N, C-alpha and C positions, 0 to 999 in steps of 0.2 A: 502493501499500501505506500502511496508516495504520501508523506507526510503533511506537505503542505495541501494536498486534496484535503484530506480528513481534515485537518484544522479549519479549512474553511467551511467544511459541512458541519462540523461542531457547532463554530459561530454562528453557523447559519439556523441551525435546527434550535439553538438557544433562544435567536431573537424569532425564531417563527413562532417558540411557544407563548409568546405573550400574546399573540392575535385573541386565543378566546377570550381572556380576560377583557380584552380593551374593546371586543366586538360586542360583549354584553353591556358595555358602558355604552353604547351607543343606541339612541332609543330612535331608530331609525328601520324600515324597511328591508330585509336580508339581501334583496338585490340590486336597491338602492345604495347600500353600505359596500357591497362588492365592486360596482361601477365607480364611487369614489375613489375606493380603496387601490383600484387598479391604475385610474387615471393620476391619481399623485405617484402610484409608483414609479408607473411608466416614463412620466415627466422627470421623475427622480433619475430613473435611471439612463435615460436621454441626457440629461444635463452631467452625469456624474461620468458613466464610461464614453460619451460622446460618441457610442456605436451607430447612430443613426436607424432609420426604419427601413428595415428589409423585409423584401416579398419573395423573392426568388435568390437560391444558390449559384455561384458560377464557379466550376474549377478555376483551376491553375492559370489555364490562358485566355481566362474570359467568359467562355463560352458556358451557355446555360446548363447546370447541372441537374436535370429530370428527377432522380431517385432522389439526390441529396435534398432538392425544393421540397419533394413529396415529405419526406422526414421531418421536416424543419417545417412544414404546414402541422404534420399530425404533433408533432411534440406542441407547437403553441396553442392549437385547438383544446388538447388533451388539459395543459395546464390550466388554460380559458375555464374548461369545466370544470376541473380540481378545484380551484378556488372559487366558482360561483357555489358550487355544491357544498364544499364547506360552508360558507358563509351562511349561505340558507339554513342549512342543517346545523348550526352553531345558533340560529336564532329560534328554530323551532324545538332542537332537542337540547339535553344539557350538554357542555363544552368537552365534560371527559368521554362520553357518549360518540361523539362527533371526533375527535382524536381517535379514539380507540377503533372505530370504524373504518377509520381512513387510511390507519396502519395496519390493516391486512394486507397491506399493499404487498409484501416480501412474498406471499404466495401465487400472487398473480405473476410476479416476476419470476417465480421458479419455476413457473409452469410455460410463461412466454417467451422469456429471454433466448434458451435455447435455439429458439425457432428464430426469433426476431431478429436476434444480434449475434447468435453464431457462440455468445457465452456459456462455457460448459459449467454445470452445476459439480460439485463436490459434495461426498458425504456430510462433511460438517456443515453445508451450507443447509441440508437437510433438517439437522440436529438442531442445527441453531433455530431455524423458522420454528419448529415444533416449542423449542424453550422460550423463544419470545413473546409466541402467540400464549403460550402459557401463564407466561409474567404477565401479560397484557390485560388479560382473563381477572387474574388475581388482582391486577394493579389496580380496576375498576370495579370490580367485583360488587361493590354496594350500590354503586350505580346505575349497571346498563340494565335492571329491569324498568326502569324510571325512561320517563321522556318522551315524547311525541314518536309516532311509529312512523310517520312520512319524514320526520326529520332523521330518524334512523336508516331508513332505506336510504335516504340521499347521501347519508354520511357514508354508509355502506358502497354506493355507486363511485364515491369519490377516491375510496380505496383502488378501486381499477380504473379512473382515470390517472390517478398518482402513479402508479404502476409503469403504463403506457408513458406518461410523460418523463419517468426516468429511463425508461428503454430508449425512446425513440431522443430523447436530449444527449443522448452517446453517440448519435448517427447524424448529429447535423454538422460535423466536420467544422468544428471548433466555432460553431455558430451558435452555441447556445444562448449567447447574450441576444443575439437578436430574435432569438424563439422566445425569451422573455419578455423582451417589449413588445412584440409581437402579440402573444397571450393576454397581456395587460391591456393593449390597446382592444383587442376581438373582445375581452371581457368588457372594457368601458362600453362600447359601441353596443354591444349586447343590451348592459343593466341603466345605463345612463336614463333611456327613457323612462324609468320607473323611478329616477329621483325627481322629476316633473308632477309625480303621483303623491308626492311627500312636504309637508310643510319644511321650511329651512330649521335645520338643527339646532338644536342650543348652543349654548357656548361649551357647553359641558362634552356634548356630542360631536362638537366640531373639533376641539382637541384632539380627542381620541381617533377622531377619524385621520387628522394629521399624521397622529401617533401609530394608528395600524397601518397606512399609506406609506409609511417613509421607514419606520424603526421595525414593525412586524414582517412588512415584503418588500420594501424598497430594497435596502441593505442587504437583507438574505436572499434577494434574486440575483444579485451579485455575486455573493460568495457562494450559491450553489452554481453560475455559471462556470466558477475556479475551480471547483472541487470536482463537480462531477466530469470533468474531462481527464482526471486523474485516478479515478477510483473506477471498480466494475457498478454494474447498474445495481445489483446486489447487496454488494460492500455498502453503497451509498443510502440504501433504503434502510439498513441496520443502523448504519451513523447518523442519522436523522430519526433517530428512534429516542435519539434525547428530548424531541420536541414535547412528546407523551410524559415523559418520566419528570421533564421538568414544570409541565403546567401545573400540578399540586402545589408545588413549592409556590408561583406566583399568587395562589389560593389560600397558600398560609400567608404571605408576608401582607399582600391586599385586602382578604378577606378574615383572616383569624380562624379558618377552618384546620383541624389537624387532621394530615391522613391516619388512614385507619392502620392498622399492622397488616391488614390484604394489601392494601396499598403499600406498603414499604416493603414487605416480603415481594411482591411483583417489580417492582425497581431490581431489587437486587438480586433476582433472578434472572430480567433482562439483562441489565449490566455483567454480570457472570456467564451468560452464554456468547454472549458478543465478544469478552476478553477472552474465554475459552478459546471461541473461534480463532481470534485475530493468533493467540498462542500458536495454535496447532496448525493452520495455515502459513506462518510464519516461519515454522521448524520444517516442513514440508517443500516449501519452494525457496527455489537456488537463489532468486533474486529479491528475494522478501516482498514481495507485490502480490496484494488480491485481485 
């Protein structure tokens, strides 16, 4: 595993983890929140990275690259869907449920990555997925039964779209930043009409909209484009598991809710399996790369 790639994804997941509690403090429709959040994040990325808006991919000779452009658009569309589904689900069901169900993505990656990217799974990958999923069930066992069922379904669908995002971001030939910008623009265009159906946000909601657009999604989008180039799709999904692990930390800090023993046990189980996988694969890989 490339250290700089892992570090970028870890910091990315830490910042992502603030999204749930920020969204809960915004008194707006979920689609409107998703639109404004992505508008802010997209503009932030354009200003900071100066990557510009890209709609097609060209090869080294400047010729139109059809296959890479298709992958580029799939990555953009699936990430746009992931963001919309997560925000709407987060408003309909509990933050814990939304994150838990989104992080079923490693299961989809194990099933789809060998076909879509040619990345072969190892025995330790399958064992780690089982351990991680068991840990997540423990982690949110106290709250999984609650929450709006439509919200739970949308969150589960976001797990599939997130898996496809992770897979196809690796096939964009270095254009992951452009795919992220495209995703934010697609989300904004799709969701901004819902803004007109809502009243102007309060000062509190406006403040949290700015935070969720920059801290929770803008900066992490840039970090993700750096990290995803340097690690395998499945590895990226495991590293970003820090997001659901850290979500209860913000709840403790900002809401004063102490996690249960099941939550703590689940977190230890998840981290333990990820660390064990890292040790095993580093020992069996000559170049110490996942």
